[in-house]
C-alpha positions in Angstrom: 112.5 -214.8 37.7 111.5 -214.9 41.3 114.6 -216.9 42.2 116.8 -214.2 40.6 115.1 -211.5 42.6 115.6 -213.4 45.8 119.2 -214.0 45.0 119.7 -210.3 44.3 118.2 -209.4 47.6 120.4 -211.9 49.4 123.5 -210.5 47.6 122.6 -206.9 48.5 122.1 -208.0 52.2 125.4 -209.9 52.1 127.3 -206.9 50.6 125.8 -204.4 53.0 126.3 -206.6 56.0 130.0 -207.1 55.2 130.3 -203.3 54.8 128.5 -202.3 58.0 129.0 -205.2 60.4 125.4 -205.2 61.7 122.1 -206.3 60.3 120.5 -203.1 61.8 123.0 -200.8 60.0 122.7 -202.9 56.8 118.9 -202.7 56.9 119.0 -198.9 57.4 121.2 -198.4 54.4 119.1 -200.7 52.3 115.8 -199.2 53.4 114.4 -202.5 54.7 113.8 -204.1 58.1 116.5 -205.7 60.2 114.6 -209.0 60.2 114.6 -208.9 56.3 118.4 -208.7 56.3 118.7 -211.5 58.8 116.3 -213.6 56.9 118.1 -213.0 53.6 121.5 -214.0 55.2 120.0 -217.1 56.8 118.4 -218.2 53.5 121.7 -217.6 51.7 123.6 -219.6 54.3 121.0 -222.4 54.1 121.1 -222.5 50.3 124.9 -222.5 50.2 125.2 -225.0 53.1 127.7 -223.0 55.0 127.8 -220.4 57.7 129.0 -217.1 56.3 129.0 -214.9 59.4 130.1 -215.2 63.0 127.5 -213.6 65.2 128.8 -211.9 68.4 127.3 -209.3 70.6 125.1 -207.8 67.9 127.9 -207.7 65.3 128.3 -210.0 62.4 131.6 -210.6 60.7 132.5 -213.0 57.8 133.8 -216.4 59.0 137.4 -217.2 58.6 136.5 -219.6 55.8 134.6 -217.0 54.0 136.7 -213.9 54.7 139.6 -214.7 52.3 137.3 -215.3 49.4 136.0 -211.8 49.0 137.0 -208.2 48.9 134.3 -205.7 49.7 133.7 -202.0 49.8 130.3 -200.4 50.4 129.8 -199.8 46.7 131.7 -202.8 45.2 131.8 -206.5 45.8 134.5 -208.5 44.0 135.8 -212.0 44.4 139.5 -212.1 45.2 141.5 -212.8 42.1 139.0 -211.2 39.8 140.5 -208.6 37.3 140.6 -205.2 38.9 138.7 -202.3 37.4 138.2 -198.7 38.5 136.3 -198.5 41.8 137.3 -202.0 42.9 139.7 -202.7 45.8 
């Protein structure tokens, strides 16, 4: 079960980082430290074997390879092509 909890934390960090654009803002919204967000994203990238974010001047944005594969809003995270439901983009 520990693996599932770690995956959930990584997913939440990913979702919030996409929504806010910075690890600091994502951490503030999640109620955790900035280093915890950065660590979760780094662990997720390592596990997936790909870089998910471009890091520039304190901001993080999804890489070109990753950007087309997701749609995101602060309260929803849906893979492109998934059936739409109320509240999804």
